[in-house]
C-alpha positions in Angstrom: 37.2 -73.5 -88.4 35.4 -72.8 -85.0 38.5 -71.1 -83.6 38.7 -68.3 -86.5 35.1 -67.5 -86.0 35.5 -67.0 -82.4 38.3 -64.7 -83.2 36.5 -62.9 -85.7 33.7 -62.1 -83.3 36.3 -61.4 -80.9 37.6 -58.7 -83.0 34.4 -57.3 -83.8 33.6 -57.0 -80.2 36.7 -55.1 -79.4 37.9 -53.3 -82.6 39.6 -50.8 -81.0 42.0 -53.6 -79.1 43.1 -54.8 -82.6 42.8 -51.8 -85.1 47.2 -51.3 -85.1 48.3 -54.7 -84.6 51.3 -55.3 -86.7 51.8 -58.9 -85.8 48.7 -61.3 -85.0 49.5 -64.6 -84.5 47.0 -67.0 -82.2 47.2 -70.6 -81.5 44.0 -72.5 -81.0 44.9 -73.8 -77.8 45.6 -70.5 -76.3 42.9 -68.7 -77.8 40.2 -69.4 -74.6 42.6 -67.8 -72.0 42.7 -64.9 -74.4 39.2 -64.3 -74.7 39.1 -63.7 -71.2 42.3 -61.4 -71.2 40.3 -59.1 -74.4 37.0 -59.1 -71.6 39.0 -57.9 -68.7 40.8 -55.2 -70.8 37.3 -54.0 -71.9 35.8 -54.2 -68.3 39.0 -52.2 -66.6 38.7 -49.8 -69.7 35.2 -49.1 -68.7 34.5 -45.3 -68.5 37.7 -44.4 -68.7 39.3 -41.8 -71.4 42.5 -44.1 -72.5 43.6 -45.1 -75.8 44.4 -49.0 -76.2 45.4 -52.0 -78.4 47.7 -54.8 -79.1 50.6 -54.2 -80.4 51.8 -57.6 -80.9 50.2 -61.4 -80.4 52.2 -63.7 -80.9 54.2 -67.2 -79.8 58.0 -66.7 -78.6 60.0 -69.4 -77.9 57.3 -71.8 -77.6 55.4 -69.2 -75.3 52.7 -67.1 -75.8 53.4 -63.1 -75.8 51.1 -60.0 -75.7 52.3 -56.2 -75.7 50.2 -53.6 -75.9 49.9 -49.8 -75.8 48.3 -47.5 -73.8 47.6 -44.4 -73.2 45.9 -41.0 -73.2 44.0 -39.5 -76.5 46.1 -36.9 -77.6 42.9 -34.6 -77.1 43.0 -35.4 -73.5 45.1 -33.3 -70.9 48.1 -35.0 -69.4 47.1 -33.9 -65.6 48.8 -35.5 -62.3 45.5 -37.3 -61.6 45.2 -38.8 -65.3 48.8 -40.2 -65.2 48.1 -41.4 -62.0 44.7 -43.7 -63.2 46.5 -44.2 -66.3 50.1 -45.8 -64.4 47.3 -47.6 -62.4 45.2 -49.1 -65.1 48.1 -49.9 -66.7 49.9 -52.0 -64.2 46.1 -53.7 -63.5 46.3 -54.8 -67.4 49.7 -55.7 -67.2 48.7 -58.2 -64.5 45.6 -59.5 -66.4 48.6 -60.4 -69.5 50.7 -61.8 -66.9 48.3 -64.1 -65.7 47.2 -65.1 -69.5 51.4 -65.6 -70.1 51.7 -68.1 -67.0 48.0 -70.1 -68.0 49.2 -70.7 -71.3 52.6 -71.7 -70.4 50.9 -75.0 -69.3 48.9 -75.2 -72.2 49.4 -77.2 -75.5 49.1 -74.7 -78.1 46.9 -76.8 -80.6 44.6 -78.1 -78.0 44.5 -76.4 -75.0 45.3 -79.2 -72.7 48.4 -79.6 -70.2 51.4 -79.6 -71.9 55.5 -78.8 -71.4 57.8 -76.6 -73.3 59.6 -79.2 -75.7 62.9 -78.3 -77.8 62.6 -80.0 -81.3 66.6 -79.1 -82.9 66.0 -74.7 -82.5 62.2 -74.8 -82.5 60.5 -74.5 -79.0 57.1 -75.6 -78.7 54.2 -75.8 -75.6 52.8 -79.1 -76.6 50.7 -82.1 -75.2 52.1 -85.7 -75.2 50.2 -86.3 -78.4 51.0 -82.7 -80.1 54.6 -83.8 -79.7 54.5 -86.4 -82.2 54.0 -84.3 -84.7 55.6 -84.2 -88.0 57.6 -82.0 -90.4 54.1 -82.2 -92.7 51.8 -80.6 -89.9 53.7 -78.7 -87.8 51.5 -76.8 -85.1 52.6 -73.6 -86.4 50.1 -74.9 -89.5 47.8 -76.8 -87.6 46.9 -74.5 -84.5 47.5 -71.3 -86.0 44.3 -68.9 -86.4 44.2 -66.5 -89.1 43.4 -63.2 -88.1 42.1 -60.9 -89.7 42.9 -57.0 -88.9 39.3 -55.1 -88.9 38.4 -53.2 -92.1 39.1 -49.1 -91.2 35.9 -46.7 -90.6 
């Protein structure tokens, strides 16, 4: 699958982002904005002594959700300047994450085309008209979920 190789390349490019993730659930239609997010985060962190990693990447109530940790390394002294720079970086990354959440709110989780949040019984899914016709055998969870392998420990 093309998306799985894209995710594998992303994990290899930014292993520090994925090393401690508990939940790594990503869907094909949401992959392009997520790749942009990773690039933006890496650019924001360039040259800064912060520790960053994703805690969870998942679908929740039909929406794409990303949770992360950002902090100072244990060996770095906690000064007022470092705390201020950390808070500034935290806000910038959170803004990027919220932009991706908003972008994915109108993207089909399967194919990435224009979509709306749909309810089917207790399920809520962000799907285009075509993928809203799914049946139990080919649900979006099985047809669009990308397996994300955690990087091996170094």
